[in-house]
ZAMARGU-4260 file (C-alpha; in steps of 0.2 Angstrom, whole numbers, plus 5000, padded with zeros to 4 digits):
<rodrens>
0) 4626/4881/5192 | 4642/4871/5189 | 4648/4885/5177 | 4647/4898/5190 | 4656/4887/5203
5) 4670/4884/5191 | 4672/4903/5187 | 4672/4906/5206 | 4684/4891/5210 | 4696/4896/5197
10) 4696/4914/5202 | 4699/4908/5220 | 4714/4898/5214 | 4721/4912/5204 | 4720/4924/5219
15) 4728/4911/5231 | 4742/4908/5219 | 4745/4927/5218 | 4745/4928/5237 | 4757/4914/5239
20) 4768/4916/5224 | 4769/4934/5218 | 4782/4940/5230 | 4793/4925/5227 | 4801/4933/5212
25) 4806/4949/5221 | 4809/4942/5239 | 4828/4944/5236 | 4825/4963/5232 | 4817/4965/5249
30) 4828/4953/5259 | 4844/4961/5253 | 4838/4978/5257 | 4839/4983/5238 | 4821/4991/5240
35) 4806/4991/5251 | 4791/4979/5252 | 4779/4990/5242 | 4791/4994/5227 | 4796/4976/5226
40) 4778/4970/5226 | 4773/4982/5212 | 4787/4977/5202 | 4782/4958/5204 | 4764/4962/5199
45) 4769/4971/5183 | 4781/4958/5177 | 4770/4943/5182 | 4756/4951/5172 | 4767/4952/5157
50) 4771/4933/5159 | 4753/4929/5161 | 4748/4939/5145 | 4762/4930/5135 | 4758/4913/5142
55) 4746/4909/5128 | 4759/4910/5115 | 4774/4903/5124 | 4767/4890/5136 | 4753/4882/5126
60) 4758/4864/5131 | 4754/4868/5149 | 4736/4872/5145 | 4734/4854/5140 | 4743/4846/5154
65) 4733/4854/5168 | 4716/4848/5161 | 4721/4831/5167 | 4723/4825/5149 | 4732/4808/5149
70) 4732/4807/5168 | 4713/4803/5171 | 4699/4796/5161 | 4696/4806/5145 | 4678/4811/5149
75) 4684/4819/5165 | 4695/4832/5155 | 4679/4840/5148 | 4669/4839/5164 | 4664/4855/5172
80) 4662/4847/5189 | 4679/4839/5188 | 4687/4856/5184 | 4678/4865/5197 | 4683/4852/5210
85) 4701/4853/5205 | 4702/4872/5206 | 4692/4873/5222 | 4703/4860/5231 | 4720/4868/5224
90) 4714/4885/5229 | 4710/4880/5247 | 4726/4871/5249 | 4736/4886/5244 | 4725/4898/5254
95) 4728/4887/5270 | 4747/4888/5267 | 4747/4907/5264 | 4737/4910/5280 | 4752/4903/5290
100) 4765/4911/5279 | 4772/4895/5271 | 4778/4896/5252 | 4771/4880/5244 | 4768/4875/5226
105) 4752/4879/5217 | 4758/4865/5205 | 4759/4853/5219 | 4741/4858/5225 | 4735/4856/5207
110) 4742/4839/5204 | 4736/4832/5221 | 4718/4839/5217 | 4719/4832/5199 | 4722/4815/5207
115) 4710/4816/5221 | 4695/4822/5211 | 4699/4809/5198 | 4699/4795/5211 | 4682/4802/5218
120) 4675/4801/5200 | 4680/4783/5199 | 4694/4786/5186 | 4710/4776/5185 | 4726/4786/5187
125) 4740/4784/5174 | 4754/4782/5187 | 4768/4782/5174 | 4762/4799/5167 | 4760/4805/5185
130) 4777/4800/5189 | 4786/4805/5174 | 4776/4820/5169 | 4773/4828/5186 | 4782/4821/5201
135) 4799/4819/5192 | 4800/4837/5187 | 4794/4843/5204 | 4807/4833/5212 | 4822/4837/5201
140) 4819/4856/5198 | 4823/4862/5216 | 4838/4850/5217 | 4844/4857/5200 | 4842/4875/5207
145) 4852/4871/5223 | 4866/4864/5213 | 4867/4878/5199 | 4866/4891/5213 | 4880/4882/5223
150) 4891/4882/5207 | 4887/4899/5199 | 4888/4910/5215 | 4906/4906/5219 | 4910/4909/5201
155) 4902/4926/5201 | 4910/4930/5218 | 4927/4925/5211 | 4924/4936/5196 | 4919/4951/5207
160) 4935/4950/5217 | 4946/4948/5202 | 4938/4964/5195 | 4942/4973/5211 | 4924/4975/5217
165) 4923/4974/5236 | 4908/4969/5246 | 4905/4980/5261 | 4892/4983/5275 | 4888/5001/5279
170) 4881/5006/5296 | 4870/5022/5295 | 4859/5033/5304 | 4848/5041/5291 | 4861/5049/5279
175) 4875/5048/5292 | 4888/5034/5290 | 4894/5027/5307 | 4906/5014/5299 | 4910/5005/5283
180) 4916/4987/5286 | 4920/4972/5276 | 4904/4962/5272 | 4896/4955/5287 | 4881/4944/5289
185) 4865/4951/5296 | 4868/4942/5313 | 4886/4949/5314 | 4880/4966/5309 | 4867/4967/5323
190) 4880/4962/5336 | 4890/4977/5332 | 4876/4989/5336 | 4882/4992/5354 | 4899/4998/5347
195) 4892/5016/5343 | 4885/5029/5354 | 4868/5034/5346 | 4854/5045/5353 | 4838/5038/5359
200) 4826/5036/5344 | 4840/5035/5331 | 4837/5020/5320 | 4854/5011/5315 | 4853/5002/5298
205) 4865/4991/5290 | 4866/4990/5271 | 4876/4979/5260 | 4885/4988/5246 | 4899/4986/5234
210) 4913/4998/5230 | 4922/4998/5214 | 4918/5002/5196 | 4911/4991/5181 | 4914/4999/5164
215) 4916/5016/5172 | 4900/5014/5182 | 4898/5012/5200 | 4897/4994/5204 | 4883/4996/5217
220) 4872/5005/5204 | 4875/4992/5191 | 4871/4977/5202 | 4855/4985/5209 | 4849/4987/5191
225) 4854/4969/5187 | 4846/4963/5203 | 4829/4972/5198 | 4830/4964/5180 | 4833/4947/5187
230) 4819/4949/5199 | 4808/4954/5185 | 4814/4939/5175 | 4808/4927/5189 | 4791/4935/5191
235) 4789/4935/5172 | 4794/4916/5172 | 4781/4913/5186 | 4767/4921/5176 | 4772/4912/5161
240) 4773/4895/5170 | 4758/4896/5182 | 4745/4906/5172 | 4742/4892/5159 | 4741/4879/5173
245) 4726/4888/5181 | 4718/4895/5165 | 4717/4877/5158 | 4703/4874/5170 | 4693/4888/5163
250) 4694/4881/5145 | 4682/4868/5151 | 4669/4881/5147 | 4665/4883/5129 | 4663/4902/5130
255) 4681/4905/5136 | 4696/4908/5124 | 4714/4904/5128 | 4718/4923/5129 | 4702/4927/5139
260) 4706/4913/5151 | 4724/4919/5153 | 4719/4937/5155 | 4706/4933/5168 | 4718/4922/5178
265) 4732/4935/5177 | 4721/4949/5184 | 4716/4938/5199 | 4734/4933/5202 | 4739/4951/5203
270) 4725/4955/5215 | 4730/4941/5226 | 4748/4947/5227 | 4743/4965/5230 | 4731/4960/5244
275) 4738/4945/5253 | 4756/4942/5249 | 4764/4949/5265 | 4766/4934/5276 | 4774/4923/5263
280) 4784/4937/5256 | 4792/4940/5274 | 4796/4921/5275 | 4805/4921/5258 | 4814/4937/5260
285) 4820/4936/5278 | 4818/4918/5286 | 4827/4906/5274 | 4844/4914/5273 | 4853/4931/5275
290) 4858/4938/5258 | 4866/4953/5250 | 4863/4960/5233 | 4875/4949/5223 | 4868/4933/5231
295) 4850/4939/5228 | 4854/4942/5210 | 4862/4925/5208 | 4847/4916/5215 | 4835/4926/5204
300) 4845/4922/5188 | 4845/4904/5191 | 4827/4903/5196 | 4822/4913/5180 | 4832/4903/5168
305) 4826/4886/5175 | 4807/4891/5175 | 4807/4899/5158 | 4816/4884/5151 | 4804/4872/5159
310) 4789/4883/5152 | 4795/4882/5134 | 4797/4863/5136 | 4780/4861/5143 | 4787/4854/5159
315) 4777/4858/5175 | 4790/4863/5187 | 4785/4873/5203 | 4792/4891/5203 | 4791/4890/5222
320) 4802/4875/5223 | 4814/4882/5211 | 4815/4899/5219 | 4817/4891/5236 | 4829/4879/5230
325) 4840/4894/5224 | 4839/4902/5241 | 4843/4885/5249 | 4858/4885/5238 | 4864/4902/5243
330) 4861/4898/5261 | 4871/4882/5259 | 4885/4890/5250 | 4887/4905/5262 | 4883/4895/5278
335) 4870/4908/5282 | 4854/4897/5279 | 4841/4896/5293 | 4839/4877/5295 | 4824/4877/5306
340) 4814/4887/5293 | 4820/4877/5278 | 4814/4861/5288 | 4797/4869/5290 | 4796/4873/5271
345) 4801/4856/5266 | 4788/4848/5278 | 4774/4860/5270 | 4780/4853/5253 | 4778/4835/5259
350) 4760/4838/5264 | 4754/4848/5250 | 4751/4834/5238 | 4740/4823/5250 | 4731/4839/5256
355) 4727/4844/5238 | 4721/4826/5234 | 4710/4824/5250 | 4702/4841/5246 | 4700/4836/5228
360) 4691/4820/5233 | 4680/4829/5245 | 4676/4844/5232 | 4671/4832/5218 | 4661/4821/5230
365) 4651/4837/5235 | 4649/4845/5218 | 4644/4829/5209 | 4629/4829/5221 | 4624/4847/5218
370) 4624/4845/5199
</rodrens>
């Protein structure tokens, strides 16, 4: 019975992770107008799956960390009831956030569930390991992303200007250009819509673009390709970092191999993203900060490098925290961040751990009485 429960619980957690996290890697593609929602989602799905498959070879340390080894009593790390309670509690935490469109950390939910279920089982908690091995990386990683983005983006912008590449905003009706102006924020662009005479039913769009050439190629085309690659890098990093955290719980079953666990989790993550990523995707793309292609590329590049580096070191950072931190950094640097939404996201992060812990306690209490 417990075996079935842990398979269902881990599947639920992986699905919830995909629904809440899959679009985060490509949010800048959609938010900057580089591509539409559907194309961005499929690109995220393909590159996340690639990260999931290679996680076994490149992120083996995370498979050990998220079985609770060293955090709770040793006997719990091989307990099916404990693993099922952790998976179920973390999955419910992430699903609740996804329902209201809040991007939260699956890592946070898992850590809270590990602690809550451990307390319900009567285990002591290694507070030093909890602080150094989990809380510290989760706290430092978004701050690092904010600082790196705030430093790197102005450098990229200076380099762009020195090479003669100009940022512009194009106002168009289908293929007809109304005006090309120096770059404007989305808010400022919308205020200019009344300046033109357009027919009823015409849809005026404003697109960020770049004029100039890089190595003989159109700057806009080069940046779009680089933006896609950076989004794929983030999604790959997310699959690499998140898959082993969830797959670790499946390894409590003796029939499951490392590769089998990672593959099953990867498939469920993909399904979660394809079916239920829309609300969180819109929050990440459009409600944190206005952005153009260059800003989106910078945010993705920083996120991918931080998360991949952490995965190789076995450090359990949150892709959500890092990607949001990069967007916060862009908003801070450009002055176009949406403070109210950023405040709501930070509030959601604060309650993720206690929510995961409370649900972990309740789930272990219930499952221990079923077995």
